[in-house]
N, C-alpha and C positions, 0 to 999 in steps of 0.2 A: 582513738584517733580523730581529727577532726576534718570534717567534710566541709569544704567550700563554695560556694556558687559564685558563677561569672554571668553577667547580664551579656545576652546577645541581641535584645531586643532596641528599638530606635525611638521609645517615648521620650518626650521631651516636654518641659513647661515653657511656652511659647506666648507672650502677651497678646492679647485679644486684638489691639490695634496693630498687630504686623499681618494679620492673618488675611488671606484674600476673600472679597465679597464675590456674591452670585455676578455682579455685572462685570467682574474683573476676569473671572474664568469661563462665565456663558452656563454654567452648570445650576440646576435647579437651587433656589435658596434654601429649600429644606434640607438637601442633601450637603450643600456646603455647610450650613449651622451643625449637622450631625458631625461631619469632620472636623470642623473648628471647635466643637465641644471637645473632643476626645484631644485634640492637639494641644488645646490649651489647660485641659485638666491633667494631661500627661497620662490618659487611660489606656494608651496604644498597647496592645499586647506585648510583652516581654518575656521572652523565654528564658528559663534559668538550665544553667549546663552545669551539672555536678562534677566538681572536680575532685580527682582522688589522688593522695599523697603517692610518693614513689613507695613507701613502706606498705600502703594498703595494695596497691598493684601486684605487689610481690606475694602478698599473702593470699589475695585472691585466685591469681594465676598458678600458684603452687596447689593451692585446694582444689581448683578445677582439673588440674592435670592429674592429680591423684584420684579423686572421686567422681568427676564429671561435673559439666557445667551445670545442670540443674539441681544437684546437690550442693554446690557452691552458691547459688542464687539463694537457696533454703537458708543455708547456713548463715550467710549475712544479711539476710533479710532485716531482721529485729535491729541490727546495728547500722545497716546502708538501706534506709526504706525503698530508695530510688533505684538500685541497682538492676539492670537489665540483662537478661541473657545474652543479648549480643555484646555488650560491654566486657561480659566476663568471658564470653569468646575470643575477643581481642587479647585480653589479659594473659588467658591461658596460651594463646600463640606467641605473645610477647616473652613469655617466662620459658617455653619451650625453646624458642629460638637462641634465647640468651644463654638458655642452660648447654645449647649445642655448640654455641660460639664460646662461652666462658666455662670449661668444667671446674666447679667448684661444689664444695660441699652443699651450700645453702645459699641462696641467692636472696637477697635482703631487701633490696629496692629494685623498681623499674622504672626507668625514664619514661617520657611521654613524649614522641618525636610527632609533632604533628606537621602537615603541609607536603608538599611533593617530595617524594625521595630524591636522593642528591643524583646528580648525572654520572660523577665522577666517583670512583673509589674512595675511601678516606685515605689513603696513601698519596695517591696521585693529587686530591684534593688540597692536603697539607703541604706538599710540596709547591704547588702552584701558588698557594698563598704566600709563603716564605719567599718565594722567588719574586714576586710582585712586590712586597714591602721593602725587599732588601733592593730591588733595583730604583725603587722610588727613593730610599733612604740614601742612594749613590747618587740621585738625581737624574736617571733614567727616565725615559718616556714611557707610559704604560698606555696601550690602545689595544683595538679588537686584532690587529695584526700581530701585535707582540706576542699577545695572549695565545692566538693560534700556534704561531712560533715555538713557545715554550712548552704547550702541550704537547705538539709532535716530538720536541725534542725529551721531553718525561716519558713517553710512551714509547718512543721507539727502542726497539731491543726488549721488550718485555712481551713475550708471546701472550700472557694471560690477558693484556689490557688491549690486544691487537685489534677489537672491535671499535676501541675507541678511536682509530686512526680516520674512520669516516665521520666524527664528529667536528662540527664546524660552530664555533660560539655565535650564537644568534646576539642581537643587539639587547633582547630582553634578558637573556641569561647573562651577558656581561654587565648590565644594569643589576641584576641581583647580587653579581659578583662584587662590584664596587660598593654597593649599600652594605653588604657584609664586612667590608675591609674599611667603610667609613671615608671612601674616596669619592669624590666629584669630578667631572670633566670639568677641566679649566684649561686656560690658554696659558702657556709660558709668559713672564714677564717681559715685556718688550719696550723699547725704547721709542718706537715708530710714532710721531706726534699724533694727536685726534686730529680729524677733519670735520670742521663744521659742515652741516647741510647745505648754507648757505655758500660757504666756498666750494662744495662739491657741485652744486647746481651751475655756478659761474665758470667753472673748469669745463664741465661736461658740455656747456652750451658753445663756447668758444671751440674746444676740442673737436666736436662733431659738424659745427660749422666751417672750420676750415677744410674737413675732409669732403662734406658735401659741395662746397663752392670749387674744388679742385676736380671733382669727377664731373659735375654738370658742366664746368667752364672748359674743360679741355676733353670731355666725352670719354674717360676711361674705361676700358673695358673690365669685367671681375678678373679675368687672367692677368692684367697688369696692376692690380691691387696688392701689394707684398705687404704684410707684415711681419716684422723681425723682431725677434725677442730671444734676450740672454738668459740662461737661466743656468745656477748650479747643478752639478751632480756631485753630490758630497760622498766623499770617502766614507763619512760616518754619517748614516741615514737617521737623522733625528726629527721626529715630529713634533711640531711646536704645541700641538694640543696634548695633554696627558692627565692622568688621572692625580689628586692631590687631596690632602685632607679637607673637609667641609671648613668652608669659613676661614681658610688659610689666606693670609693678606699678601705672600709672596709666594710665587711658583718659581722655584728654581729647577733647570733643565740641564743635566751635564751635556756638555760639547754643544748647547743650543747655539752658541756665536763661533763654534769651529769655522772657519773660513776655507780649510783645504779641500779643493775641489777640482773638477774639471768644467771650465765654463762651457757650455753648449748653447750655440748660435741655431734658433729653430727658423726657418722661411717658410710661409704658410700663404698661398694666395686668396684671395676672396673666393674664387671656383672651387677651391679645395685641394689643390695642388701642394706636394710637399716638396721643397727643394732639398738638396743634399745639405747635412749636417755640417757647420763648421766647428770644429772642437779646438778650444784653446787650453794648452797643458802649462804646467808651472815648471819652468825651468830657462837657463840661458841659451842652450843650443839645441840645435835638432837631435841631440842624442836624448833629450828628455821625451822624445815622442815614441809612441809604442811602434811594434812591428806593424807597418802598413797592411800587411795580409790579415791581419786580426779584424779589419775593420772593411766596409764597402768601400771601393777604389773611388766612388764619387766624392766621398767625405775630404772636408779641406782641415788640414790641420796646421795649429799654429803655435808658439810657445814662447813666453815673455816670464819674468821674475815673480810676478803676482796674478798670473793666469786670468788677468782682467783685459777688457777690450780696451785698447787705445787707439790712437790715430793711424798708427801701422796696420794693426789688426782690420780696423773698420775698411781700409782702403783695400786690404786683401780679399773681404768678404764682397765689397763691391765689384771687384775685378774678376775674381775666381768664381763667384757664385751668381751674383745679381745681374751683371752684364751678358754673360753667355744666355742665360736665362731669357733674358728681355729681347735679345737678338734672335734666338730661336722662336720665341713665342708670336713676336711680330711677324716673322716670315710664315709661321702656320696660319695666323689670322689674316695674313694679306694686307698688313699695316705698313705704313712708312717709317723709315729709320727714325725721324723726329716725332713719332707718337709718344705723348706724354704718358708716364705712368707715375703710381703713387705709392711711396714707401711710408708706411707707420711704425715708428720705432720710439723707444724710450728718450726721453728729453735729459742728456747729461754731457758731459763736455767732449768725449771722444766723437760723439755725432754732431756736433755743431762746429768743429773746427774749419779753417779756411779750406785747407786741402780737401777735407772730407765734402764739404759743400759745393765746392767746384767741381770735383770727379762728378757728384750727384747731378750735378747741373749739366755735364757732358753727356752724361746718361740720359738726359730729359726726365729725370724724377723730381717730382714734386715731394714735399716732405711734409708729414704731420707729426709732430711729436706729443706722445702722451705727457700730461701734465706730472710735475715732479710731485712724488707723494700718493699719486693716485694710479700708479701700475695695478695694483691688486683689486683696483674698482673699475678701471676704463682699457687696459690693455686687453686685447683681443685673443692674445695667446695666453696671457695669466689666467683667462676666464675659461679657456677650453682645453686646448692642446697639451698644455704644461700640465695638467691634472692628471692627462693620460700618462705621461711620462714619469711622473712622481708616483702613480698607482703601480707602474710596470717594474720601478726601483723597489718600491716597499715591497712587492711580491716576492722579487728575487732574493731580497734581503733577508726576508722571512725564510725562505730555503736555506738560506746560510746560517741564520740564526738557529733553526731548528737542528740543522747537523752540530753547530758548533755545542749547544747544551747536550745533545745525547751523547758528545764523546767529553764531557768533564763532570765533575763530582756537582751534585745538587746542593744547594743550602741547607742545613738543617733546621 
């Protein structure tokens, strides 16, 4: 049998002109010279680790189990001069464990598993791996929430693995899993145009300048500064970030462009007060709307064929949400009816029609529009509240996903 050695040291051949001097380090010149001599000559200590073949491990482990550890060391000493008692002890334990797990007449080879033990049993680990790879082949997204949901589904109904219900994948553990599967965190391919730094700075300056001018000129209190944003609540919760093979040029995500959703309009004041939601469903008549008893009574519901905001829907949100709120808030603050307020919302057609601008003027509202293609950078709710809503949806989707996986057959 051949015994090989692997280097675990750090010796290296480094040119003299690349090494630091005493003036660079503040260390005495004599000490620096000794260090640099060792580095330049490659004389740093380099310990050798003896590597035994699987057949050798099995032979040593069997002999130690039958005759004892000390006898095994003496027996193999001539052939393996560096064999130590602790090494033989580990091989003996490996041999006995494998003999217990695999009852065969003779064990001819023992593998060497280095590193931390697995958190998951082999059965669960294999099923999780197959599920993730199958999901990616189908274009599905893979992230920590999905992995947690899959694990809960795999473990559910299996009493022998009930202790794993408390296991929550950490970022470090997920990174290990992705590395094992040769996956890397990537964003789904998108058609959003890139924004140069100069364009961003220019739009930001104009946008914030308009807000500042309105607030200072009309002395608008925080309670009357309202930011309005519409965000889709998708029927299919699809994360734009997933795991994909390293160096892949295109990252396809199934249903990434699925537009089926409910449009939720969020209203939040600068003072932190949230107004009732305005929800837009897809449909032509009110029969498309859900049972009102399932939602808070203050919610405003609308419907149209594309569940998108239009002039009619925008007028409804101004009349049924914004107008009552402004009237009530001005009365509480003791402000006159003609006190100006400020609305911050996206720049798109339904917000800039003549009817909408006329109604906003009647309500004494100044308008500040978030620049086009900059909502993800400058829209207040995109940077704050929307994230909380998405997290809530992701958590509820995880619960649903776990139950679905627990009730279906796992991929082989």
